[in-house]
MIZAGU-790383 format. One line per 2 residues: number of its first residue (from 0); their letters; for each residue x, y, z of C-alpha. Coordinates in steps of 0.5 Angstrom, whole numbers, plus 2048, in hexadecimal, padded with zeros to 3 digits. Example, Ala and Ser with C-alpha at 12.3 -4.5 7.8 and 13.67 -1.06 7.14 Angstrom:
BEGIN
0) AS) 819:7F7:810 ~ 81B:7FE:80E
END
This chain:
BEGIN
0) MA) 8BE:8A7:8B2 ~ 8BE:8AA:8B9
2) DL) 8B8:8AB:8BE ~ 8BA:8B2:8C0
4) EN) 8B3:8B3:8C4 ~ 8AF:8B7:8BF
6) GL) 8B0:8B2:8B9 ~ 8B5:8AE:8B6
8) WA) 8BB:8B1:8B3 ~ 8BF:8AF:8AD
10) GS) 8C4:8B4:8AE ~ 8C3:8BB:8AF
12) DK) 8BD:8BB:8AB ~ 8B7:8B5:8AC
14) VN) 8B9:8B3:8A5 ~ 8C0:8B1:8A2
16) NA) 8C0:8AE:89B ~ 8C7:8AC:89C
18) NT) 8C5:8A7:8A0 ~ 8C3:8A0:89E
20) PL) 8BE:89C:8A2 ~ 8C1:896:8A6
22) TT) 8BC:890:8A3 ~ 8C0:88A:8A7
24) PF) 8BC:886:8AC ~ 8C1:888:8B1
26) VT) 8C3:88F:8B2 ~ 8C8:892:8B6
28) AM) 8C7:89A:8B7 ~ 8CB:89F:8BB
30) VK) 8CA:8A6:8BD ~ 8D0:8AA:8BF
32) GG) 8CF:8B0:8C3 ~ 8D5:8B5:8C3
34) AN) 8D6:8BC:8C6 ~ 8D5:8BF:8BF
36) GF) 8D1:8BA:8BB ~ 8CF:8B3:8BB
38) AL) 8D0:8AD:8B6 ~ 8CC:8A7:8B4
40) KG) 8CF:8A1:8B2 ~ 8CB:89A:8AF
42) GD) 8CC:894:8AC ~ 8CA:88C:8AB
44) ST) 8CB:889:8B2 ~ 8CD:882:8AF
46) QG) 8D3:885:8AB ~ 8D7:88A:8A9
48) KL) 8D9:891:8AC ~ 8D5:897:8AD
50) TT) 8D3:89D:8A9 ~ 8D4:8A4:8AB
52) MW) 8CD:8A7:8A9 ~ 8CE:8AE:8AC
54) DG) 8D3:8B1:8B0 ~ 8D2:8B9:8B1
56) AR) 8CD:8BE:8B4 ~ 8C7:8BD:8B8
58) PN) 8C1:8BF:8B5 ~ 8BF:8C6:8B7
60) GY) 8BC:8C7:8BF ~ 8C1:8C1:8C1
62) QP) 8C7:8C4:8C1 ~ 8CA:8C4:8C7
64) MR) 8C9:8BD:8C9 ~ 8C4:8BD:8CF
66) KQ) 8C4:8B7:8D3 ~ 8BD:8B7:8D6
68) GS) 8B9:8B1:8D9 ~ 8BC:8AA:8D7
70) II) 8BF:8A6:8D2 ~ 8BA:8A0:8D0
72) LG) 8BC:89B:8CB ~ 8B7:898:8C7
74) IG) 8B1:89D:8C7 ~ 8B0:8A4:8C6
76) GD) 8B0:8A9:8CB ~ 8A9:8A9:8CB
78) NS) 8A9:8A2:8CD ~ 8A4:8A0:8C8
80) DS) 8A3:899:8C5 ~ 8A2:89C:8BE
82) AI) 8A9:89A:8BB ~ 8A9:894:8B7
84) GT) 8AF:88E:8B7 ~ 8B2:88B:8BD
86) FH) 8B8:88E:8C2 ~ 8BD:889:8C4
88) EG) 8C3:88C:8C7 ~ 8C6:893:8C8
90) CI) 8CC:896:8CB ~ 8CE:89D:8CE
92) TI) 8D5:89F:8CE ~ 8D8:8A5:8D2
94) GY) 8DA:8AB:8CE ~ 8DB:8AB:8C6
96) ST) 8DD:8A4:8C4 ~ 8E3:8A4:8BF
98) DA) 8E2:8A0:8B8 ~ 8E6:89A:8BB
100) AD) 8E1:899:8C1 ~ 8DB:89A:8BC
102) DA) 8DF:895:8B8 ~ 8E0:890:8BE
104) VQ) 8D9:891:8C0 ~ 8D7:88F:8B9
106) AN) 8DB:889:8B8 ~ 8D9:886:8BF
108) IV) 8D1:887:8BC ~ 8D3:883:8B6
110) AA) 8D7:87E:8BA ~ 8D0:87D:8BE
112) RY) 8CD:87A:8B7 ~ 8C6:87D:8B7
114) GA) 8C2:879:8B3 ~ 8C6:873:8B3
END
């Protein structure tokens, strides 16, 4: 899901029953913002490729994309400590990354051997 400020979004709605939960101890998650929508990708950080979990329109009220404030990795925009889990690493790319770039980032994460 993506934290778009007023809640977590699994696509153009807060619920997307087509998505399956990521239940591995180490998870790779990507939010990609484009001019006319956004994408969510996720997978196991220890093996395999990413799955596209959403690639489509933004929720009502979030189109067009507005970049206000800053990008914060590891906490929500409200700076609260109410999330569970531990954030280990993050990266920000310029522009809307290609699938090949996403795959290369995932391969690099897998090569780090989390949990080994």
